[in-house]
N, C-alpha and C positions, 0 to 999 in steps of 0.2 A: 504494500499499500504506499503510495507516495505521500510525503509530508510537505508542508510549506517550508520556505527558506528560513523560518524563524524557529530556533530551538524551543522545544516544549510546546509547539503549536499543535492544533488538531490536524488530522489528515484532510486533504482537499475535500473529499466527499462529505465528511462530517461538518466541516466549516460551512459548506454550501447549504446544508439542511438547517444549521443553526441560523444562518443569515436569513433564510426564507421564513423560519419561525419568528425571528425578530421582526421581520417586515409584516407578517400577518398580525402579530401581536400589536404592532404600531398602528395598523389600520383599525383594528378593534378599539384601541385606546383613543384614536382620533374620533371615532363615532361617539364613544361615551363622552369625550370632551365637548363635542358639538352639542349634544343633548344637555349637558350640564350648563354650558354657556348660554343656551337659549333660555333656560330657567333663570340664570343669573341676570341676563339682560332684562327679562320681564320684571324681576324684583328691583333692579336698578332704576328702570324707567318709570315704574308705577308706584314706588314707595319711597317716601322721604322721611325717615325716622321710624321709631319703634311702633308707634300707634298706627300709622298708615301701613306698615309692614304686616302687622297682625290683622288689620282689616283686609288687606290683600289676600292673606292666607285663608281668612274666613269666607271671602267672596270667591276665591279660586282654590278650593281644596285639592285640586289635581296637582298643585305645586308640591304639596307635602307628599303625596303619593309618588310622584315622579322623582322627587329628591331622595326618598327612601329607596326607591327602586334603583336609581343610579348608584347610590351608596352600596347596596347589596351587589349589583352587577360589577362594580369596581372590585369588590372583594373576590367575587367569583373569577373575574378576569385575572386577578393577581395569582390565584391558585392555579388557574389554567396555565398561565405563563410559567409558574414554578414547576408543576408536575408534568403537563403535557408538552410544553415547548422547551422544558429543561433550561429555563432562564434563571439567573440568580436574582436576588432582590435588588442588587445594584443595577443590573441591566434593566429590570422592570421599572425602577425609579427613573433611570435615564430616559427610557422610552416615554414614560408619563410626562416628564418635563419637556420632552421634544414635541409634544402635542400642543404646546402653548400657542403656536401660531394659529391653530384652529379657533381658539378663543378670540383672538384678535380679529380674524376674518368674520366670524359669526357676529360678534358685537358690532362690527363696522357695517356689514351688509344687512343684518336683520334688525338692528336697533339704532343704527345711525350714530353709534359712539365711535368717533374717529380718533385714532392714535396720533400723537404729535411726533415730530421728527426724532426727538430724544427717546421716546418710547420705541419707535421702530429701530433706532440704532441699538438700544438696549436689548431688544429681542434678537437682533442679528448677532450681537456679541455673545449673548447667552448661548445661542445655537452653535456658534463657532466653538465655544468651550465644550458644549455637549458633544459635538462631533469629535473633537480631540479626545475627550474622555471615553467615548464609546469605541473609537478606533483603538485606543490604548488598551481597553479591556478585551476587545475582540481579537486583536492581533497580539496575543501574548508573546512577550519577548521583544516586541516592536518598540515599546516605550517602557521605561523602568517603573 
């Protein structure tokens, strides 16, 4: 079986499967992030303070149901990532963080909450750091 050029790395075939699993997990995490952000956008645009927020929840009880559902699905997705996709908690966390762009797009397109240049720059820098981190974890031996 061929191995990569990096000592201690996984064989080529195993690395390909792991990368595909990470991509599939990422897509599922993006879907959950989008649903969560739609709810956050509703709460942000329709409630200003504790009182209005409680009234919003009483007027739209589906928010509570969907919030609890997303919370439970997030836990299930984490367990699927851990056991089925064989991802570490570190990789799962990095993938969750990497879905933050979905929130920005959903808030912008669905609720009209536009990011400023500094927020876009911060998002880009965070994702650059995430990319370095995930490559360092995936390509063992590549980075110390």
